[in-house]
N, C-alpha and C positions, 0 to 999 in steps of 0.2 A: 335548400330554402330555409330549413330549420336552423342550420348553422349560421346562415347569413343574418337571420333575425336575431339570433343569440348574440352575434358579434355587434350588431347595431345597439342592442340593449346594453351590452358591456361598455360601449363607448360613451353612453350617457351616465354611467356610474361615476360617483365622486372619485378623485384621484386616489385617495387612500384605499377605497374599496377595490379599485382596479389593481393596485399594488399587492394587496392581500390575495386577490384572486390569482394573480400570476405566480405568487409564491406557493400557494396551495396546489395549483395545477402542476407546477414544476416538481414540488416535493412528492406528489403522488406518482409522477412519472419516474422519479429517481427510485422510489421504493419498488416499482414494478420492474425497472431495468436491473436493479440490484438483484432481485429475485431471479430474473431470467439469466443473468450472468452467473450467479451462484449455481443454478441448476445445470447450465451448459458446461461450466467449468468442472463440476462434479462428474458429469457424464464423460467429458473428455479425458479426465485423469483416470477414471475407472476403466475406460477403453484402453488407455496406455498400460495400466497395471495388468489388465487381462492379457494383452499381447505380450507383455514382458514375462508373465507367468508361463505362457505357452512357449515362447521363444526367448531364451535368456539374452540372445544377441540383439533383440529388437531395438533397444536404446542406441546401439552403435549405428543404426540406420536412421531412426526417427529423430534423434537430436540434431545431427549435422544437416540432414535434408529439411527437417522442419524449421530449423533456424534460418537456413537460406531462403526458404519459402516465405517466412514471416518478414525477413528483411526486404525481399522483393515487394511484398505487399505494402510495407511502410514507404518504400521509395515511390510507389505509384499512387497510392490513395491515402497513406497514413502519415504524411509529413506533419510533425507536431505531436504525434501520439506516442513517440518513443519514451522510454524511461518509466519511472514510478508513477508519475501523475501528480503527486503532491507538490514537488518543486514548480511544476507548470502552473498550478493554481496559485501558489505564492507569488510567482512572477506576474500572473494576471492581476492580482490585487495591487501590485506596484504600478501596473500600467492602466490603472482605473480610468484615467482621463484620455486614454487612447484606445477606443473600442475596436478600431481596425487592426491594431496589433494583438489585442486580446483574442480576436477571432482566429488568429493563426495558431493558438494553442487551446482555445475553447470553442468548439463548434460541433454541430451534429455529425459532420463528416468524421471528425476526430473521435467522437464518442463511438461511432460505428466501427471505425478502424481499431480502436483500443479494445472494444468488445471482442471482435473477431481474433485479434492477435493474442489476447489473453487465453482464449479457448484453445487456439492452436498451440500456444506455448506450453500450456499444461498437458495438452494431448500429445505433445512431443516429448515431454519429460523435463523441461527446464525447471530450475529451482526458483520459483517465483510465486507471488500471491496475487489475489484479485482485489484485495482491499484498498491498497493505494490507488490503483487504476480506477476503482469505483469513485474515488474522490474527484478525479478529473472528469470522469463521465458524468457524475452528478452536477458538477459545476458547469459543464458544457450544456447539459440539458436545461439547467436553471438560467444560464446566461442567454440561451436561445429563446426562452420564454418572454424576454423583454420585447421581442418583435411582435408578439401577439397583441400587445396593448401599446397605446401611444405614450409610453413613459420610458425615457432613456436619458437619465442624468447620472453623474458619477456616484451619488449616494445610493441610488437604486441599483446600479450595476454592482456595487460592492456588496450590498445586501444579498443579491442573487447569487454571487459567487461564493460568499461565505456560507449561505444557507445550503447551496448545492453541495459544497465540499463536506460540510458537517452531516448533511442528510446521507451522503454517500457512505461515509464511514460508519454511521449508525445503522444503516440498512444492511451493509455488508457483513458486519460482525453481530448484528442484532443487539447492539449496545447503545441505546439512545443517550444515556448520560455521558458516555465516552465521546459521542459525536459532538455534544455541546462543549465539553471541556477541550476537545481537540481543536475546535474552531477558534477558541479564544487563546489557547496555549500555543498552538503551532501555526495557525493561519493569521488570525487578526492581531495577536499579541496585545490585545486590549479588550475591554468590555465597553460597548457603546449602548446607551440606553435604548435608542431607537432601533438598533439592529438586534439587540438581544431578544426582544419579544418576538420579532418575526422569525429569528433563527430558531427559537424554541418551538414555535408552532410548526415550522417546516420539518425539523428533525422528528418531532412527534408524529406528524402525518406520514412521513416517509417510513418511520418505524412501524406504524400501524399497518400500512399497505404491505410491507415486507412480512410482518407478523401474520397477517391474514392469509398470505400466500404460502409461507413456509411453516407456520405453526410456531408455538412457543418453545423454541429449542435453545440449548446452551452449546455454544460453538465447540468447546472441548469436552463437554460433558461435566457433570457435577463432581467437584473434587471432595474427597473425604480425607480429612486430616485430624490428628489428635489436638486437644486443646493447647493453648499457648503455654510454652514453657521457656524458662530462661536458657535452657540447653540449646535453643535455636540461635542464640546470639552469635556465638563464635562461627558456626558454619555460615550464618547469614552474611556476616562481614566478609569472610573469605570468598564466598561465591560472588557477592556484589563487587568486590574489588577485582576479581578475575574477570567477571563479565564487563566491568568498566574498561579494563585494558583491552580485552578482545573486541568488544563492541566499538570502542574508540578507534582501535587500529583498523577495523573494517571500514568505518566512516572515512578515516583519513585516506585509506587506499582508494575508495570510491571517488573522493573529491580531487585527489592529487595524482590522477593516473599519469599525467604528463611528466610528473616528477620521478616516479619510481619505475615506470615501464621502460625497458631497454629500447634504445633508439631504433634498432632494426625491427623490433616487433611493432613499434608505433608506425613505422613506414609501411610495414606489411598490413597493419590494420587499416591504414588510411587508403592505400591503393588497391588492396585486395580484400574488401570487407566480407565478401561471400566466403572466401577461403578461411579468413580469420574466424568467422562465426562457426563454420564447419569444424575447425580445429578445436574451438572452445567446446562445442557440442560433443565432440568425441572425447575430450578430457572429462567432461561431466558424466558421460556415459560410462567411462572406465571407473570413475569414482563410485558411481551408483552400482557397479557390480559387487562392491564390497560392503556397502551400507545403504539403507533405504533413504537416500537424500533427495529423491526426485519430488517435484511438485512443491507445494507449500509446506509440507511436513505436518499438516494438521492431523492426518490419519495416524501416523506413527506416534505423534505426540499425545494424541488422545488415548492411544493404547497404553502408553507409558504412565500417564496420569491415572488411568484406571487400574494400574498395577498388573496389566496383562502382557506387558512387553518390557524388555530391557534394551538399553543402548550400549553398544560396544564402545570402548575407549576411542576408537578411531572414527566414530560417527562425527564427532565435533570437527576435527580438521578436514574431513572430506566434505561435510556440509558447508564449512567455511569456503572451501575452494569452489564448490558448486555454486554457492550464492554469489561470490565475487565474480566468478566466470560469467554467470548469467548477466550480471550488471555490466560487465565489460563489452558484451555483445551489443548493448544499446537497444535491445529488444524491449517492448513494453512488458512491464512486470513490477509488482510491488514487493516490498521487503518486510512488511509487518508480520505476516504469518511465518515466513521463513526465519525471521529473527527470533520469534518465539520458539520455533523448533531448534534453532541454534542454541538458544538459552537452555533448553531441556538437555542438550548435550553437555553444556557447561555444568549444570547441576548434577548430572549423572557422574561426572568425574569425582565429585565429593561424597557421593552416596556410600562407597565402601569405607570411608573414614569415620563415619558417625553411626549413631543408633539406627538400626534398620527401620524403626518406626517413623523416623524423620524423612524417609525416602521421598514421599510425594511432596512434602513441604520443600525439600531441597530442589526438586525438579521445578516446582512452581516459582521459587525464588530465583532460580537461574533464568527462567523464561522472562519474568518481568524485568530483571536486572539487565539482560541482554537487549531487550527492546528499548528500555530507557537510555542505555548507553549509546545505542546506535542512533536513535531519533533525538536524544537530548530533550525529551518531553516526558519527564517522570510522572506527572499527574495523569496524563492521558494513558501512559503505559500501565500504571497501577489500576486505574479504573477499568481499562479494557480487560485486563486479566481477571479482575474481580467479577465483572459481568459475564465474561466468557466461560468461567469455571464455577460460578456461583460461590466464589471463594471468599465470602465476607468474613469467615472465621479467621482468615489470615490477613485482615486489613492492615494491621500494624506492621507485620513482617513484610508484606508486599510494598507498602509505602516506604518503609525504611530502606529496603533493598533498592528500590527505584531511585531514591534520592542519593544513596551512596554511589551507586554505579554511574549515574549521570554526572556526579561531581568528579569521580575518578576520570571519566572520559574527557573532561575538560582539559586534561594535560596535553591532548592531541590538538587543541585549538581548532577543532573542526565542528561545525554544526551542519550535519549532512544535508537536510532539506533546504536550509537557507543558503548554503554555499552552492548547491546545485541550482537553486533558483537564480542566483547571480549569474551562473553560467548560461542558463536559459535566456536571461535578459541580454547577456553579451552576444549570444548567437543571433537573437532577434535584431539587435543593433547592427551587427556585421552583415546580415543578409538584406537589410532594408535598402541600402543603395543599389544592390543588384536587382531587387524586385522593381525599384523605381526605374532603373535603366531599361529593364525588359518592357515595362509598361509604355515608356516613351518610344521605344523602338516599334512596338505594335501599333502605336498611334500614328 
């Protein structure tokens, strides 16, 4: 009865007030779900790590079997939840005038399936992150909030999707400023006066909810580096160029799978998806026997930044294989945190060549350079790393490395998220006639 009275009062509110209320409610839910996903993902990976420590062969079972189980889940309840999540949100923004198609990639069902799949994926040991998926989950939650109030126009839908995606990245990383920059640099590609104010409020509210539940934490721990010195310039350029080449190559491989993958493997992947995923899972498990590549890589990267661990030279190629292999499975999973871990591997290659005092700086430069090269979003990458490591002492170095690596990555003529978003749109167009035919047959 109380809820019914509340809804009646809401209906009599001015349109502007109802819009704000929907945004606030959605943002609070995004912050709560982001906290729950972070907690569940942490427990899942901790369980995997404990079993791996007890039985070294555990990943040889958990990755193939877990991958097949997640694929089954996606086929039955998770259609539309596959992949990173950011391309899906970008595709939804392009479908702003077609809410029925948006619902195929942004919905409560997809949010639930994505949540479960990420937890299972990390619990199995796949090389993935939860941050990109939180963007799709956040946008799905916010998009669903439009049904709570009698407001459903293209402008309002766009505001909800943008705010949901930005709130998701802010709550996932505990980086509110990065969430705002991400929305404009990677999602909207423009700053709109009416949207920006609502977006800011939603990101702040989602961040406050996440902060209240998780506490004031720094994702990778506080970074300790010596003051700026011109001695960093040469290694900075070298690492940024190397990261630009490696990150750009990774993006190209993800976008152009049909170009470089051998024909027989493509046929095997298409007609025997369970066996293909199991094979990839086994490959990742074998790579993980030699280097700590499992999961997002946040744990090992935090240890390296703190100066408590070292990365072997073969960490980088094995992490690259594991991250690319996870992408090829088509299972839900983000690449933000794994890319940062990959970048730590790039930076570690240059550590022996320069002053030992520069070690942490070189690792951090590699991290931001790799993320900027892969995502082609240098501003978001730089701000994310500064907020995640409290690395404001390195602001100039971080910004320079991000810009250089993103520029180098341009030679591959690939923009990962936007190219994948085009593939999502193409798939939606190709399946639309089939769905229409099924509906007519049912009628």
